[in-house]
Steps between C-alpha positions, in 0.01 A plus 500: 500500500586860456301633794668779684757576231521867405490418127182289508262799511653634178501157339187342345307511831363845407395376158178323414543137394273273298279253684645186651290269281583136564811339646683515166449871426761773539403850614625786282480879522175662383552796268239754383302384195542851360861410419372245245209699359250342740569148372566229760841360437801324651833670432869460574566769762854499644595150388776313675868593525781250455586317824825372649507205739841533666458205735596185314367266764171483678168650401431853371160650422433763233161673504310657212379835639128589484587799281673290232159484329189718533130466414230761460231277654528451879291182467733338246644162590859487379700179476872462440700233320877474472723324249844550360507772233566233235169332590647210696384413850693644793800289599445251784701717743253789460131502589233767463194556722245676277281617790781674691706589192813354660782305340693263725856444381689202643853544371759226528824599677725691262238512223531788253248559224260754355142406418259722309144480635170620354210562738163532328198657666149426374158625603311221325373736229763421242723792600824342620804721556848394600830617640835336435801524730820317586588321820876469549592220739842505658765765529531751220823543307618750761363609836200727454472440124138502388328410175538864393669634188847647534519846650340648806240264655140619512337615823338161562836325463664756728231444765538122467878520537469726803237274654714191437785668687253564783361143465140612443254239369396513131149616589640805682725583203199484268309736732790746495522485121126562462518796738787651306303478174191679633447857385532760776 
């Protein structure tokens, strides 16, 4: 839980989310229908940034944030599916819980690999949208290296690197990155 953390009030808690639906649905941010000309629709909102799993042993969880996707209808029931970007099933060492939007990565000791994942959201009305991102398992080429192009790292990468030095959990880093992107 994030109760009591100073960032949680500025996170998605102040935003309206779609209904819970059944046990397989995922709640996403509700946006004004005026943004889509009054037509109910599911859209890619913030998507999902590339992730780095630095621990190469044990279990790591990566969560899809509620604001990755958005819907204009607060009663929409959104479901998520996840596969590799090439269409293949996720590898056996990675599982996805569609209701919570969480990946569980069980890396073998010393394992190093990059997997590209596509998460598709659907509202059951034939309007699926997706986001694709990379999960890097194992140490990067050099300490602090991210999946960023050469040059100065973006703000999200800078926040992640700072948070890693402070040993903050991934969820907290994502909260910080979302806060930094909000207009003043």
